N, C-alpha and C positions, 0 to 999 in steps of 0.2 A: 403104313402105320401098324404097330404091333397088334396082333390078334387079341392078346390077353387083355388089352384095354377095354374090350367090349364086354367083359364079364365082371368088372368091378368098378365102382361099388354097386351093390345090388339095387334094383329099382323096385320100390314098394308101390304097386298099383292096386287101387281098390276096384275090383271088377264086379260090382253089383250091376245087374241088368237094368237098362233103361227101357221104359215103355211109354207110349207106344213106339213101334219101329219107325225109323225115318222113312218118309215117302219120297223117294228120289227118282221118280219117273221123268222121262224127257219132257212131258207136259208140265211137270212142276218146275223143272229147270227153265223152260221157256217162259213160264209164268213169272219167274223172278227176273226176267230180262229188264224190266223197268227199274229194278233196284241196282242194276249193274253199274250205272253211271253215277250212283250216289255213294259209292264206297261201302265199307262195312256197315255203317249206320243205316243203310237201306234195308238190311236184313234183320238186325237184332233189335230187341227191346231196349228202351232207353236206359234201364238200370241193369242190363245184362252184362256179365263179365265175359269179355272176349279172350279166347285162348289161341293166339296165333304167334308163331315164332318164325324167324327167317334166318337163314345161314348164308354168309358170303365168304368167298375166298379168292385170293389173287391167282392161284394156280389153275391152269386149264384142266377142266374135268375133275378137279378136287372135290367140289361139292357133290357132283354126281356119284362119285365113289363113296364119299362119306354117307350120303343119304341111303344108298343101296345097302351098305354094311349095317347102318343103324336099323333099317327096316328088317334085315335078316336077323339081327340080334334080338329084336323085339318079338318077331314071330317064333324064334326058337324058344322063347320064354312063354309062349302061349298067348301073347298080346294080340288082340284082333286089330289088324292094321289094314287100311284101304288106301288106294292111291296108285301112283306110278313112280318108278325109279328108272333112271336112264343109264344105258351102257353106250360108250363111244368106241368104235372100232376103227383103228387107223387103216387107211386105204393106200398108203404109199406116198412118196414124195410128190408135192404139187397137187395133191388131191385131198379134199376135206374128208373128215372121218364120217363113217356111217353112224347115224343116231337111232337107237332103238329104245323103246320104253317097255318095261314089264309091268303088266297090271297086277297089283297085289291082291291077294297073297300068292296066287299060283298061276299067273299068266292069263292070257297069252302074251307073247312078245310081239310088238308092232314096230315096223320101220316107219319113223316119222320124218326121215330126211329123203330128199330127192337127189338123184345123181344128175347134176347139171353139166358135168364134164370138167376136165382139167382147167384150172385157172378161172373158173366161173365166180362171179361175185354177187349173183342174185340171191334172193331168199330161198334157202333150200328146204324150209319146213314144208312138210306135206300137211296142209291144214285139214284135209279130209281125214287123214289117219289120226291126227290129234283129236278131232271131234269124235272119232270112233272110240278112242281111249277114254274120253270124257264120259261117253255113254256107258261103257263097260264099268267104269268106276262108280258111276251114279247107281247102277243096278246092284252093286255090291255094298254100298253104304247102308248101314242098318243101325238099329238101336244098340247093337252090341259093339259097334266100332269104337275103339278107344283112341284112334289117331288117324287123321287124313294126311298123307304125305304127297306133296306135289313137287316133282323134281325141280321145276322152275316156274317162277312167275315171270313170264316172258312177254314178247311183243303182242301175242294174241290176247293174253290176259290184260295187258296194259290198254288195249283198244276195246275191251269189253267182251272178248270171246274166250276161247280155251276153257280153262278150269275156273275162271273168275266166278261164274254163277254157282258152281258146285262148292267152292270155298265158302261163299256166303251162306249157302244152304247148310253146310256142315256146322258153321259157327252158330247159326240160328238154332240148331238142334243141340248145341252144347258140346259138339265134338271138336277137340283141339285140332289145329291145323299147323303143319310145319312145311315151309316152302324154301326152295333154293332161290337165290337172287343174285343178279350181277349188276354192275354199275350202270349199264345202259338203261335198265328198267327200274332203278332205285327210286327215282322221282315219282314215277307212275305208281309204284307200290306204296310209297308214302302217302300219295293222294288217296289211294284206295283204303289203306289201313289207318291213316291218321296216326294218333299217338297210342293206338291200341295194340301194336305189334311189338314183340320183344326180340331184340337181336340176340342170337345165340352163337357163341364162339364155335368155329369149325373144328370141333374136337369131340370125340366119342363120349368122354365123361361129361362134358358140358351139355350135350344133347340129352343124356340120361338124367342128369340133374334137373334140366328144364322140365322134362316130362314128369319126373317124380314130384316136383314141387307143385304141379297143377292139381295133385290129389284127384286124378282121373276117376270118375265114378260112372 
């Protein structure tokens, strides 16, 4: 996709500080575990407006690339972004790609896939590496964060793990969340978010427009 699309139209974000800072310790995340199986409503106040968007695309790796470029464009503008974006590296014919996530804004990069050998069909996700990424993102979420990006609401989140609790924590603190989604986990995400999530077209301008209309504060 052309690079110039990432710089127009301008995004007008209101960046006034929030206080107090978000408390995102591991203890707090674990304390929210009871809410994990009740969906978004388990975290937020009854009258609270939830700001959660999701992106889907048919092309393999398209959402990962889109989210990474979107995060980069926001950070280049000085927007405080937390979360993870994914990079997929091809490993040759008959071998699945390597999957790495970069913790925003400045790393580290973690390998979240396991090499199970050629032709393997088992789950390649390294759950321990994913949980490490969750902990690192939780430590960086603060009252200054303007957006939490989660590269994928996947199997772990569908089953109550992964970034699920952190998504709920961010929403409870008024921090917008943007997630990537595929068809396999769409039903689980719908059960989690209910009617409170907005579909966002897999397009740079659509992502910018979605974030702008939230009037992030």
